[in-house]
PDB file of N, H, CA, C and O in Angstrom:
ATOM      1  N   MET A   1       0.836  -1.166   0.000  1.00  0.00           N
ATOM      2  CA  MET A   1       0.000   0.000   0.000  1.00  0.00           C
ATOM      3  C   MET A   1       0.893   1.246   0.000  1.00  0.00           C
ATOM      4  O   MET A   1       1.736   1.393   0.885  1.00  0.00           O
ATOM      5  N   PRO A   2       0.722   2.139  -0.972  1.00  0.00           N
ATOM      6  CA  PRO A   2       1.549   3.351  -0.974  1.00  0.00           C
ATOM      7  C   PRO A   2       1.214   4.272   0.195  1.00  0.00           C
ATOM      8  O   PRO A   2       0.079   4.325   0.666  1.00  0.00           O
ATOM      9  N   THR A   3       2.226   4.985   0.641  1.00  0.00           N
ATOM     10  H   THR A   3       3.149   4.942   0.258  1.00  0.00           H
ATOM     11  CA  THR A   3       2.052   5.972   1.707  1.00  0.00           C
ATOM     12  C   THR A   3       1.394   7.226   1.115  1.00  0.00           C
ATOM     13  O   THR A   3       1.313   7.356  -0.106  1.00  0.00           O
ATOM     14  N   PRO A   4       0.924   8.147   1.961  1.00  0.00           N
ATOM     15  CA  PRO A   4       0.382   9.393   1.436  1.00  0.00           C
ATOM     16  C   PRO A   4       1.381  10.157   0.548  1.00  0.00           C
ATOM     17  O   PRO A   4       0.986  10.748  -0.456  1.00  0.00           O
ATOM     18  N   ALA A   5       2.655  10.146   0.910  1.00  0.00           N
ATOM     19  H   ALA A   5       2.976   9.666   1.726  1.00  0.00           H
ATOM     20  CA  ALA A   5       3.668  10.829   0.086  1.00  0.00           C
ATOM     21  C   ALA A   5       3.809  10.149  -1.269  1.00  0.00           C
ATOM     22  O   ALA A   5       3.934  10.822  -2.292  1.00  0.00           O
ATOM     23  N   GLN A   6       3.791   8.830  -1.283  1.00  0.00           N
ATOM     24  H   GLN A   6       3.690   8.283  -0.452  1.00  0.00           H
ATOM     25  CA  GLN A   6       3.886   8.097  -2.552  1.00  0.00           C
ATOM     26  C   GLN A   6       2.640   8.333  -3.412  1.00  0.00           C
ATOM     27  O   GLN A   6       2.740   8.452  -4.634  1.00  0.00           O
ATOM     28  N   ILE A   7       1.484   8.400  -2.780  1.00  0.00           N
ATOM     29  H   ILE A   7       1.403   8.303  -1.788  1.00  0.00           H
ATOM     30  CA  ILE A   7       0.245   8.703  -3.513  1.00  0.00           C
ATOM     31  C   ILE A   7       0.325  10.099  -4.116  1.00  0.00           C
ATOM     32  O   ILE A   7      -0.105  10.310  -5.250  1.00  0.00           O
ATOM     33  N   ALA A   8       0.868  11.050  -3.372  1.00  0.00           N
ATOM     34  H   ALA A   8       1.217  10.879  -2.450  1.00  0.00           H
ATOM     35  CA  ALA A   8       1.037  12.416  -3.901  1.00  0.00           C
ATOM     36  C   ALA A   8       1.977  12.394  -5.107  1.00  0.00           C
ATOM     37  O   ALA A   8       1.727  13.074  -6.102  1.00  0.00           O
ATOM     38  N   ASN A   9       3.049  11.620  -5.021  1.00  0.00           N
ATOM     39  H   ASN A   9       3.252  11.067  -4.213  1.00  0.00           H
ATOM     40  CA  ASN A   9       3.976  11.501  -6.155  1.00  0.00           C
ATOM     41  C   ASN A   9       3.288  10.880  -7.362  1.00  0.00           C
ATOM     42  O   ASN A   9       3.462  11.351  -8.486  1.00  0.00           O
ATOM     43  N   LEU A  10       2.510   9.829  -7.139  1.00  0.00           N
ATOM     44  H   LEU A  10       2.368   9.446  -6.226  1.00  0.00           H
ATOM     45  CA  LEU A  10       1.785   9.173  -8.232  1.00  0.00           C
ATOM     46  C   LEU A  10       0.787  10.130  -8.885  1.00  0.00           C
ATOM     47  O   LEU A  10       0.655  10.160 -10.109  1.00  0.00           O
ATOM     48  N   THR A  11       0.100  10.896  -8.074  1.00  0.00           N
ATOM     49  H   THR A  11       0.207  10.872  -7.080  1.00  0.00           H
ATOM     50  CA  THR A  11      -0.857  11.878  -8.594  1.00  0.00           C
ATOM     51  C   THR A  11      -0.151  12.904  -9.461  1.00  0.00           C
ATOM     52  O   THR A  11      -0.614  13.227 -10.554  1.00  0.00           O
ATOM     53  N   ARG A  12       0.974  13.416  -8.972  1.00  0.00           N
ATOM     54  H   ARG A  12       1.350  13.153  -8.083  1.00  0.00           H
ATOM     55  CA  ARG A  12       1.749  14.398  -9.734  1.00  0.00           C
ATOM     56  C   ARG A  12       2.280  13.791 -11.038  1.00  0.00           C
ATOM     57  O   ARG A  12       2.264  14.448 -12.079  1.00  0.00           O
ATOM     58  N   LEU A  13       2.748  12.547 -10.983  1.00  0.00           N
ATOM     59  H   LEU A  13       2.761  12.013 -10.138  1.00  0.00           H
ATOM     60  CA  LEU A  13       3.225  11.853 -12.178  1.00  0.00           C
ATOM     61  C   LEU A  13       2.110  11.746 -13.226  1.00  0.00           C
ATOM     62  O   LEU A  13       2.331  12.003 -14.410  1.00  0.00           O
ATOM     63  N   CYS A  14       0.930  11.370 -12.781  1.00  0.00           N
ATOM     64  H   CYS A  14       0.750  11.162 -11.820  1.00  0.00           H
ATOM     65  CA  CYS A  14      -0.203  11.254 -13.711  1.00  0.00           C
ATOM     66  C   CYS A  14      -0.590  12.604 -14.292  1.00  0.00           C
ATOM     67  O   CYS A  14      -0.828  12.720 -15.494  1.00  0.00           O
ATOM     68  N   GLU A  15      -0.655  13.620 -13.448  1.00  0.00           N
ATOM     69  H   GLU A  15      -0.461  13.526 -12.471  1.00  0.00           H
ATOM     70  CA  GLU A  15      -1.116  14.941 -13.887  1.00  0.00           C
ATOM     71  C   GLU A  15      -0.097  15.687 -14.744  1.00  0.00           C
ATOM     72  O   GLU A  15      -0.477  16.427 -15.651  1.00  0.00           O
ATOM     73  N   THR A  16       1.183  15.504 -14.467  1.00  0.00           N
ATOM     74  H   THR A  16       1.492  14.903 -13.729  1.00  0.00           H
ATOM     75  CA  THR A  16       2.185  16.328 -15.152  1.00  0.00           C
ATOM     76  C   THR A  16       2.960  15.602 -16.249  1.00  0.00           C
ATOM     77  O   THR A  16       3.617  16.243 -17.069  1.00  0.00           O
ATOM     78  N   VAL A  17       2.888  14.264 -16.269  1.00  0.00           N
ATOM     79  H   VAL A  17       2.355  13.744 -15.602  1.00  0.00           H
ATOM     80  CA  VAL A  17       3.644  13.510 -17.276  1.00  0.00           C
ATOM     81  C   VAL A  17       2.724  12.630 -18.124  1.00  0.00           C
ATOM     82  O   VAL A  17       2.640  12.799 -19.340  1.00  0.00           O
ATOM     83  N   LEU A  18       2.044  11.701 -17.478  1.00  0.00           N
ATOM     84  H   LEU A  18       2.112  11.564 -16.490  1.00  0.00           H
ATOM     85  CA  LEU A  18       1.291  10.703 -18.236  1.00  0.00           C
ATOM     86  C   LEU A  18       0.094  11.284 -18.981  1.00  0.00           C
ATOM     87  O   LEU A  18      -0.066  11.037 -20.176  1.00  0.00           O
ATOM     88  N   GLU A  19      -0.741  12.044 -18.300  1.00  0.00           N
ATOM     89  H   GLU A  19      -0.611  12.245 -17.329  1.00  0.00           H
ATOM     90  CA  GLU A  19      -1.906  12.625 -18.983  1.00  0.00           C
ATOM     91  C   GLU A  19      -1.495  13.621 -20.065  1.00  0.00           C
ATOM     92  O   GLU A  19      -2.059  13.567 -21.158  1.00  0.00           O
ATOM     93  N   PRO A  20      -0.544  14.526 -19.824  1.00  0.00           N
ATOM     94  CA  PRO A  20      -0.108  15.398 -20.919  1.00  0.00           C
ATOM     95  C   PRO A  20       0.456  14.622 -22.108  1.00  0.00           C
ATOM     96  O   PRO A  20       0.238  15.021 -23.252  1.00  0.00           O
ATOM     97  N   ALA A  21       1.174  13.525 -21.870  1.00  0.00           N
ATOM     98  H   ALA A  21       1.352  13.200 -20.941  1.00  0.00           H
ATOM     99  CA  ALA A  21       1.693  12.711 -22.977  1.00  0.00           C
ATOM    100  C   ALA A  21       0.541  12.096 -23.759  1.00  0.00           C
ATOM    101  O   ALA A  21       0.567  12.079 -24.990  1.00  0.00           O
ATOM    102  N   ARG A  22      -0.468  11.592 -23.058  1.00  0.00           N
ATOM    103  H   ARG A  22      -0.489  11.606 -22.058  1.00  0.00           H
ATOM    104  CA  ARG A  22      -1.628  11.001 -23.712  1.00  0.00           C
ATOM    105  C   ARG A  22      -2.357  12.019 -24.572  1.00  0.00           C
ATOM    106  O   ARG A  22      -2.740  11.728 -25.705  1.00  0.00           O
ATOM    107  N   VAL A  23      -2.544  13.210 -24.028  1.00  0.00           N
ATOM    108  H   VAL A  23      -2.233  13.446 -23.107  1.00  0.00           H
ATOM    109  CA  VAL A  23      -3.240  14.273 -24.767  1.00  0.00           C
ATOM    110  C   VAL A  23      -2.406  14.697 -25.977  1.00  0.00           C
ATOM    111  O   VAL A  23      -2.943  14.827 -27.078  1.00  0.00           O
ATOM    112  N   LEU A  24      -1.118  14.911 -25.789  1.00  0.00           N
ATOM    113  H   LEU A  24      -0.682  14.805 -24.895  1.00  0.00           H
ATOM    114  CA  LEU A  24      -0.245  15.343 -26.872  1.00  0.00           C
ATOM    115  C   LEU A  24      -0.232  14.334 -28.022  1.00  0.00           C
ATOM    116  O   LEU A  24      -0.291  14.711 -29.192  1.00  0.00           O
ATOM    117  N   LEU A  25      -0.155  13.069 -27.678  1.00  0.00           N
ATOM    118  H   LEU A  25      -0.107  12.763 -26.727  1.00  0.00           H
ATOM    119  CA  LEU A  25      -0.086  12.027 -28.698  1.00  0.00           C
ATOM    120  C   LEU A  25      -1.453  11.643 -29.254  1.00  0.00           C
ATOM    121  O   LEU A  25      -1.553  11.122 -30.365  1.00  0.00           O
ATOM    122  N   GLY A  26      -2.497  11.901 -28.485  1.00  0.00           N
ATOM    123  H   GLY A  26      -2.416  12.325 -27.583  1.00  0.00           H
ATOM    124  CA  GLY A  26      -3.841  11.547 -28.925  1.00  0.00           C
ATOM    125  C   GLY A  26      -4.073  10.046 -28.966  1.00  0.00           C
ATOM    126  O   GLY A  26      -4.929   9.564 -29.708  1.00  0.00           O
ATOM    127  N   LEU A  27      -3.316   9.315 -28.174  1.00  0.00           N
ATOM    128  H   LEU A  27      -2.621   9.706 -27.571  1.00  0.00           H
ATOM    129  CA  LEU A  27      -3.420   7.859 -28.137  1.00  0.00           C
ATOM    130  C   LEU A  27      -3.420   7.387 -26.683  1.00  0.00           C
ATOM    131  O   LEU A  27      -2.847   8.042 -25.813  1.00  0.00           O
ATOM    132  N   PRO A  28      -4.066   6.245 -26.423  1.00  0.00           N
ATOM    133  CA  PRO A  28      -4.044   5.733 -25.051  1.00  0.00           C
ATOM    134  C   PRO A  28      -2.663   5.208 -24.661  1.00  0.00           C
ATOM    135  O   PRO A  28      -1.915   4.700 -25.496  1.00  0.00           O
ATOM    136  N   LEU A  29      -2.349   5.341 -23.391  1.00  0.00           N
ATOM    137  H   LEU A  29      -2.957   5.754 -22.712  1.00  0.00           H
ATOM    138  CA  LEU A  29      -1.116   4.794 -22.842  1.00  0.00           C
ATOM    139  C   LEU A  29      -1.456   3.494 -22.126  1.00  0.00           C
ATOM    140  O   LEU A  29      -2.425   3.431 -21.370  1.00  0.00           O
ATOM    141  N   HIS A  30      -0.667   2.473 -22.361  1.00  0.00           N
ATOM    142  H   HIS A  30       0.120   2.525 -22.975  1.00  0.00           H
ATOM    143  CA  HIS A  30      -0.814   1.219 -21.634  1.00  0.00           C
ATOM    144  C   HIS A  30       0.269   1.207 -20.564  1.00  0.00           C
ATOM    145  O   HIS A  30       1.452   1.046 -20.865  1.00  0.00           O
ATOM    146  N   ILE A  31      -0.148   1.380 -19.309  1.00  0.00           N
ATOM    147  H   ILE A  31      -1.109   1.511 -19.064  1.00  0.00           H
ATOM    148  CA  ILE A  31       0.805   1.432 -18.199  1.00  0.00           C
ATOM    149  C   ILE A  31       1.177   0.009 -17.819  1.00  0.00           C
ATOM    150  O   ILE A  31       0.316  -0.777 -17.421  1.00  0.00           O
ATOM    151  N   ASP A  32       2.455  -0.326 -17.939  1.00  0.00           N
ATOM    152  H   ASP A  32       3.154   0.312 -18.261  1.00  0.00           H
ATOM    153  CA  ASP A  32       2.946  -1.653 -17.578  1.00  0.00           C
ATOM    154  C   ASP A  32       3.343  -1.730 -16.110  1.00  0.00           C
ATOM    155  O   ASP A  32       3.189  -2.772 -15.473  1.00  0.00           O
ATOM    156  N   SER A  33       3.851  -0.635 -15.581  1.00  0.00           N
ATOM    157  H   SER A  33       3.977   0.211 -16.099  1.00  0.00           H
ATOM    158  CA  SER A  33       4.355  -0.646 -14.225  1.00  0.00           C
ATOM    159  C   SER A  33       4.305   0.766 -13.658  1.00  0.00           C
ATOM    160  O   SER A  33       4.681   1.727 -14.328  1.00  0.00           O
ATOM    161  N   GLY A  34       3.846   0.882 -12.441  1.00  0.00           N
ATOM    162  H   GLY A  34       3.540   0.101 -11.896  1.00  0.00           H
ATOM    163  CA  GLY A  34       3.813   2.172 -11.751  1.00  0.00           C
ATOM    164  C   GLY A  34       4.456   1.981 -10.387  1.00  0.00           C
ATOM    165  O   GLY A  34       5.632   1.631 -10.290  1.00  0.00           O
ATOM    166  N   PHE A  35       3.679   2.213  -9.333  1.00  0.00           N
ATOM    167  H   PHE A  35       2.724   2.497  -9.412  1.00  0.00           H
ATOM    168  CA  PHE A  35       4.198   2.044  -7.982  1.00  0.00           C
ATOM    169  C   PHE A  35       4.548   0.580  -7.725  1.00  0.00           C
ATOM    170  O   PHE A  35       3.812  -0.329  -8.106  1.00  0.00           O
ATOM    171  N   ARG A  36       5.680   0.379  -7.075  1.00  0.00           N
ATOM    172  H   ARG A  36       6.278   1.118  -6.766  1.00  0.00           H
ATOM    173  CA  ARG A  36       6.091  -0.947  -6.612  1.00  0.00           C
ATOM    174  C   ARG A  36       6.504  -0.847  -5.157  1.00  0.00           C
ATOM    175  O   ARG A  36       7.256   0.051  -4.780  1.00  0.00           O
ATOM    176  N   SER A  37       6.020  -1.757  -4.348  1.00  0.00           N
ATOM    177  H   SER A  37       5.409  -2.487  -4.655  1.00  0.00           H
ATOM    178  CA  SER A  37       6.531  -1.853  -2.979  1.00  0.00           C
ATOM    179  C   SER A  37       7.980  -2.358  -3.069  1.00  0.00           C
ATOM    180  O   SER A  37       8.404  -2.864  -4.108  1.00  0.00           O
ATOM    181  N   ALA A  38       8.713  -2.215  -1.993  1.00  0.00           N
ATOM    182  H   ALA A  38       8.368  -1.803  -1.150  1.00  0.00           H
ATOM    183  CA  ALA A  38      10.094  -2.701  -1.983  1.00  0.00           C
ATOM    184  C   ALA A  38      10.135  -4.203  -2.245  1.00  0.00           C
ATOM    185  O   ALA A  38      11.009  -4.680  -2.968  1.00  0.00           O
ATOM    186  N   ALA A  39       9.198  -4.954  -1.663  1.00  0.00           N
ATOM    187  H   ALA A  39       8.488  -4.567  -1.075  1.00  0.00           H
ATOM    188  CA  ALA A  39       9.169  -6.405  -1.852  1.00  0.00           C
ATOM    189  C   ALA A  39       8.899  -6.760  -3.313  1.00  0.00           C
ATOM    190  O   ALA A  39       9.556  -7.638  -3.871  1.00  0.00           O
ATOM    191  N   LEU A  40       7.940  -6.086  -3.927  1.00  0.00           N
ATOM    192  H   LEU A  40       7.405  -5.372  -3.474  1.00  0.00           H
ATOM    193  CA  LEU A  40       7.646  -6.359  -5.338  1.00  0.00           C
ATOM    194  C   LEU A  40       8.821  -5.952  -6.216  1.00  0.00           C
ATOM    195  O   LEU A  40       9.144  -6.649  -7.178  1.00  0.00           O
ATOM    196  N   ASN A  41       9.459  -4.841  -5.898  1.00  0.00           N
ATOM    197  H   ASN A  41       9.196  -4.275  -5.116  1.00  0.00           H
ATOM    198  CA  ASN A  41      10.600  -4.389  -6.672  1.00  0.00           C
ATOM    199  C   ASN A  41      11.709  -5.442  -6.685  1.00  0.00           C
ATOM    200  O   ASN A  41      12.337  -5.670  -7.719  1.00  0.00           O
ATOM    201  N   VAL A  42      11.949  -6.077  -5.551  1.00  0.00           N
ATOM    202  H   VAL A  42      11.439  -5.892  -4.711  1.00  0.00           H
ATOM    203  CA  VAL A  42      12.947  -7.153  -5.473  1.00  0.00           C
ATOM    204  C   VAL A  42      12.511  -8.320  -6.356  1.00  0.00           C
ATOM    205  O   VAL A  42      13.317  -8.876  -7.100  1.00  0.00           O
ATOM    206  N   LYS A  43      11.230  -8.688  -6.270  1.00  0.00           N
ATOM    207  H   LYS A  43      10.574  -8.235  -5.666  1.00  0.00           H
ATOM    208  CA  LYS A  43      10.729  -9.834  -7.040  1.00  0.00           C
ATOM    209  C   LYS A  43      10.840  -9.631  -8.547  1.00  0.00           C
ATOM    210  O   LYS A  43      11.091 -10.585  -9.283  1.00  0.00           O
ATOM    211  N   VAL A  44      10.653  -8.387  -9.014  1.00  0.00           N
ATOM    212  H   VAL A  44      10.448  -7.612  -8.416  1.00  0.00           H
ATOM    213  CA  VAL A  44      10.724  -8.133 -10.458  1.00  0.00           C
ATOM    214  C   VAL A  44      12.128  -7.763 -10.912  1.00  0.00           C
ATOM    215  O   VAL A  44      12.343  -7.490 -12.093  1.00  0.00           O
ATOM    216  N   GLY A  45      13.081  -7.750  -9.996  1.00  0.00           N
ATOM    217  H   GLY A  45      12.906  -7.972  -9.036  1.00  0.00           H
ATOM    218  CA  GLY A  45      14.464  -7.447 -10.357  1.00  0.00           C
ATOM    219  C   GLY A  45      14.724  -5.971 -10.572  1.00  0.00           C
ATOM    220  O   GLY A  45      15.635  -5.603 -11.314  1.00  0.00           O
ATOM    221  N   GLY A  46      13.932  -5.118  -9.930  1.00  0.00           N
ATOM    222  H   GLY A  46      13.192  -5.417  -9.327  1.00  0.00           H
ATOM    223  CA  GLY A  46      14.117  -3.675 -10.062  1.00  0.00           C
ATOM    224  C   GLY A  46      15.376  -3.191  -9.366  1.00  0.00           C
ATOM    225  O   GLY A  46      15.909  -3.858  -8.479  1.00  0.00           O
ATOM    226  N   ALA A  47      15.837  -2.032  -9.775  1.00  0.00           N
ATOM    227  H   ALA A  47      15.403  -1.490 -10.495  1.00  0.00           H
ATOM    228  CA  ALA A  47      17.032  -1.436  -9.157  1.00  0.00           C
ATOM    229  C   ALA A  47      16.743  -1.105  -7.692  1.00  0.00           C
ATOM    230  O   ALA A  47      15.614  -0.778  -7.326  1.00  0.00           O
ATOM    231  N   ARG A  48      17.762  -1.196  -6.880  1.00  0.00           N
ATOM    232  H   ARG A  48      18.679  -1.462  -7.176  1.00  0.00           H
ATOM    233  CA  ARG A  48      17.594  -0.899  -5.441  1.00  0.00           C
ATOM    234  C   ARG A  48      17.088   0.512  -5.192  1.00  0.00           C
ATOM    235  O   ARG A  48      16.405   0.766  -4.200  1.00  0.00           O
ATOM    236  N   SER A  49      17.418   1.416  -6.081  1.00  0.00           N
ATOM    237  H   SER A  49      17.973   1.209  -6.887  1.00  0.00           H
ATOM    238  CA  SER A  49      16.981   2.808  -5.911  1.00  0.00           C
ATOM    239  C   SER A  49      15.896   3.179  -6.922  1.00  0.00           C
ATOM    240  O   SER A  49      15.762   4.346  -7.291  1.00  0.00           O
ATOM    241  N   SER A  50      15.130   2.198  -7.366  1.00  0.00           N
ATOM    242  H   SER A  50      15.238   1.250  -7.066  1.00  0.00           H
ATOM    243  CA  SER A  50      14.095   2.436  -8.378  1.00  0.00           C
ATOM    244  C   SER A  50      13.112   3.524  -7.952  1.00  0.00           C
ATOM    245  O   SER A  50      12.594   3.507  -6.835  1.00  0.00           O
ATOM    246  N   ALA A  51      12.864   4.464  -8.853  1.00  0.00           N
ATOM    247  H   ALA A  51      13.284   4.478  -9.760  1.00  0.00           H
ATOM    248  CA  ALA A  51      11.895   5.534  -8.600  1.00  0.00           C
ATOM    249  C   ALA A  51      10.473   4.990  -8.505  1.00  0.00           C
ATOM    250  O   ALA A  51       9.587   5.672  -7.988  1.00  0.00           O
ATOM    251  N   HIS A  52      10.244   3.781  -8.992  1.00  0.00           N
ATOM    252  H   HIS A  52      10.964   3.228  -9.412  1.00  0.00           H
ATOM    253  CA  HIS A  52       8.925   3.160  -8.877  1.00  0.00           C
ATOM    254  C   HIS A  52       8.512   3.016  -7.414  1.00  0.00           C
ATOM    255  O   HIS A  52       7.326   3.105  -7.094  1.00  0.00           O
ATOM    256  N   MET A  53       9.471   2.796  -6.530  1.00  0.00           N
ATOM    257  H   MET A  53      10.434   2.724  -6.790  1.00  0.00           H
ATOM    258  CA  MET A  53       9.158   2.594  -5.115  1.00  0.00           C
ATOM    259  C   MET A  53       8.701   3.873  -4.434  1.00  0.00           C
ATOM    260  O   MET A  53       8.104   3.823  -3.359  1.00  0.00           O
ATOM    261  N   GLU A  54       8.971   5.007  -5.042  1.00  0.00           N
ATOM    262  H   GLU A  54       9.455   5.047  -5.916  1.00  0.00           H
ATOM    263  CA  GLU A  54       8.520   6.279  -4.480  1.00  0.00           C
ATOM    264  C   GLU A  54       7.324   6.850  -5.240  1.00  0.00           C
ATOM    265  O   GLU A  54       6.845   7.940  -4.925  1.00  0.00           O
ATOM    266  N   GLY A  55       6.848   6.115  -6.234  1.00  0.00           N
ATOM    267  H   GLY A  55       7.237   5.230  -6.490  1.00  0.00           H
ATOM    268  CA  GLY A  55       5.728   6.607  -7.033  1.00  0.00           C
ATOM    269  C   GLY A  55       6.147   7.674  -8.021  1.00  0.00           C
ATOM    270  O   GLY A  55       5.338   8.514  -8.416  1.00  0.00           O
ATOM    271  N   LEU A  56       7.417   7.645  -8.422  1.00  0.00           N
ATOM    272  H   LEU A  56       8.074   6.963  -8.101  1.00  0.00           H
ATOM    273  CA  LEU A  56       7.957   8.672  -9.309  1.00  0.00           C
ATOM    274  C   LEU A  56       8.235   8.169 -10.718  1.00  0.00           C
ATOM    275  O   LEU A  56       8.843   8.879 -11.519  1.00  0.00           O
ATOM    276  N   ALA A  57       7.794   6.946 -11.033  1.00  0.00           N
ATOM    277  H   ALA A  57       7.299   6.370 -10.382  1.00  0.00           H
ATOM    278  CA  ALA A  57       8.087   6.384 -12.353  1.00  0.00           C
ATOM    279  C   ALA A  57       6.942   5.501 -12.817  1.00  0.00           C
ATOM    280  O   ALA A  57       6.206   4.921 -12.019  1.00  0.00           O
ATOM    281  N   ALA A  58       6.818   5.421 -14.125  1.00  0.00           N
ATOM    282  H   ALA A  58       7.415   5.893 -14.774  1.00  0.00           H
ATOM    283  CA  ALA A  58       5.867   4.498 -14.744  1.00  0.00           C
ATOM    284  C   ALA A  58       6.453   4.037 -16.066  1.00  0.00           C
ATOM    285  O   ALA A  58       7.053   4.822 -16.801  1.00  0.00           O
ATOM    286  N   ASP A  59       6.278   2.780 -16.354  1.00  0.00           N
ATOM    287  H   ASP A  59       5.791   2.143 -15.756  1.00  0.00           H
ATOM    288  CA  ASP A  59       6.671   2.231 -17.644  1.00  0.00           C
ATOM    289  C   ASP A  59       5.400   2.096 -18.463  1.00  0.00           C
ATOM    290  O   ASP A  59       4.399   1.561 -17.985  1.00  0.00           O
ATOM    291  N   PHE A  60       5.439   2.584 -19.703  1.00  0.00           N
ATOM    292  H   PHE A  60       6.251   3.019 -20.092  1.00  0.00           H
ATOM    293  CA  PHE A  60       4.229   2.496 -20.514  1.00  0.00           C
ATOM    294  C   PHE A  60       4.561   2.265 -21.970  1.00  0.00           C
ATOM    295  O   PHE A  60       5.679   2.507 -22.424  1.00  0.00           O
ATOM    296  N   LYS A  61       3.558   1.789 -22.693  1.00  0.00           N
ATOM    297  H   LYS A  61       2.649   1.592 -22.324  1.00  0.00           H
ATOM    298  CA  LYS A  61       3.641   1.595 -24.138  1.00  0.00           C
ATOM    299  C   LYS A  61       2.508   2.393 -24.769  1.00  0.00           C
ATOM    300  O   LYS A  61       1.480   2.650 -24.143  1.00  0.00           O
ATOM    301  N   ILE A  62       2.717   2.772 -26.003  1.00  0.00           N
ATOM    302  H   ILE A  62       3.552   2.564 -26.512  1.00  0.00           H
ATOM    303  CA  ILE A  62       1.678   3.455 -26.770  1.00  0.00           C
ATOM    304  C   ILE A  62       1.367   2.563 -27.963  1.00  0.00           C
ATOM    305  O   ILE A  62       2.212   2.352 -28.833  1.00  0.00           O
ATOM    306  N   THR A  63       0.159   2.049 -27.993  1.00  0.00           N
ATOM    307  H   THR A  63      -0.528   2.220 -27.286  1.00  0.00           H
ATOM    308  CA  THR A  63      -0.236   1.133 -29.056  1.00  0.00           C
ATOM    309  C   THR A  63      -0.011   1.768 -30.419  1.00  0.00           C
ATOM    310  O   THR A  63      -0.461   2.884 -30.681  1.00  0.00           O
ATOM    311  N   GLY A  64       0.690   1.045 -31.281  1.00  0.00           N
ATOM    312  H   GLY A  64       1.055   0.138 -31.068  1.00  0.00           H
ATOM    313  CA  GLY A  64       0.931   1.519 -32.635  1.00  0.00           C
ATOM    314  C   GLY A  64       2.144   2.404 -32.799  1.00  0.00           C
ATOM    315  O   GLY A  64       2.438   2.840 -33.912  1.00  0.00           O
ATOM    316  N   MET A  65       2.861   2.681 -31.716  1.00  0.00           N
ATOM    317  H   MET A  65       2.622   2.326 -30.812  1.00  0.00           H
ATOM    318  CA  MET A  65       4.052   3.531 -31.806  1.00  0.00           C
ATOM    319  C   MET A  65       5.261   2.766 -31.281  1.00  0.00           C
ATOM    320  O   MET A  65       5.251   2.273 -30.154  1.00  0.00           O
ATOM    321  N   LEU A  66       6.287   2.672 -32.096  1.00  0.00           N
ATOM    322  H   LEU A  66       6.294   3.073 -33.012  1.00  0.00           H
ATOM    323  CA  LEU A  66       7.510   2.016 -31.650  1.00  0.00           C
ATOM    324  C   LEU A  66       8.438   2.983 -30.937  1.00  0.00           C
ATOM    325  O   LEU A  66       9.120   2.594 -29.989  1.00  0.00           O
ATOM    326  N   TRP A  67       8.477   4.232 -31.371  1.00  0.00           N
ATOM    327  H   TRP A  67       7.922   4.548 -32.141  1.00  0.00           H
ATOM    328  CA  TRP A  67       9.399   5.227 -30.840  1.00  0.00           C
ATOM    329  C   TRP A  67       8.623   6.489 -30.466  1.00  0.00           C
ATOM    330  O   TRP A  67       8.682   7.474 -31.202  1.00  0.00           O
ATOM    331  N   PRO A  68       7.898   6.491 -29.348  1.00  0.00           N
ATOM    332  CA  PRO A  68       7.052   7.649 -29.013  1.00  0.00           C
ATOM    333  C   PRO A  68       7.811   8.949 -28.832  1.00  0.00           C
ATOM    334  O   PRO A  68       7.267  10.018 -29.107  1.00  0.00           O
ATOM    335  N   TRP A  69       9.083   8.882 -28.366  1.00  0.00           N
ATOM    336  H   TRP A  69       9.525   8.013 -28.142  1.00  0.00           H
ATOM    337  CA  TRP A  69       9.795  10.132 -28.137  1.00  0.00           C
ATOM    338  C   TRP A  69      10.041  10.886 -29.438  1.00  0.00           C
ATOM    339  O   TRP A  69      10.233  12.102 -29.402  1.00  0.00           O
ATOM    340  N   ARG A  70      10.043  10.223 -30.565  1.00  0.00           N
ATOM    341  H   ARG A  70       9.888   9.235 -30.594  1.00  0.00           H
ATOM    342  CA  ARG A  70      10.197  10.931 -31.837  1.00  0.00           C
ATOM    343  C   ARG A  70       8.984  11.815 -32.103  1.00  0.00           C
ATOM    344  O   ARG A  70       9.109  12.856 -32.749  1.00  0.00           O
ATOM    345  N   SER A  71       7.815  11.416 -31.616  1.00  0.00           N
ATOM    346  H   SER A  71       7.713  10.570 -31.092  1.00  0.00           H
ATOM    347  CA  SER A  71       6.613  12.214 -31.791  1.00  0.00           C
ATOM    348  C   SER A  71       6.552  13.377 -30.813  1.00  0.00           C
ATOM    349  O   SER A  71       5.953  14.412 -31.106  1.00  0.00           O
ATOM    350  N   ILE A  72       7.172  13.205 -29.651  1.00  0.00           N
ATOM    351  H   ILE A  72       7.658  12.364 -29.413  1.00  0.00           H
ATOM    352  CA  ILE A  72       7.123  14.242 -28.626  1.00  0.00           C
ATOM    353  C   ILE A  72       8.147  15.338 -28.885  1.00  0.00           C
ATOM    354  O   ILE A  72       7.878  16.499 -28.577  1.00  0.00           O
ATOM    355  N   ASN A  73       9.312  15.012 -29.439  1.00  0.00           N
ATOM    356  H   ASN A  73       9.530  14.069 -29.690  1.00  0.00           H
ATOM    357  CA  ASN A  73      10.382  16.002 -29.644  1.00  0.00           C
ATOM    358  C   ASN A  73       9.959  17.152 -30.496  1.00  0.00           C
ATOM    359  O   ASN A  73      10.754  18.056 -30.751  1.00  0.00           O
TER     360      ASN A  73
END
């Protein structure tokens, strides 16, 4: 269960990164990974200092796009 600080980080990530990317691209984002507890991070082989554990990172794919950053630049 994320802490209130981690929830605040997740909210900010969604509002300032993920939703603006979705709007800019006009395509849905498929979120593969967001918040991870320390135990889950170990199980998936995440880095010891993974930003996922603080709610500061998300891994996502955009259906139909191989290189999304080329569209954002």
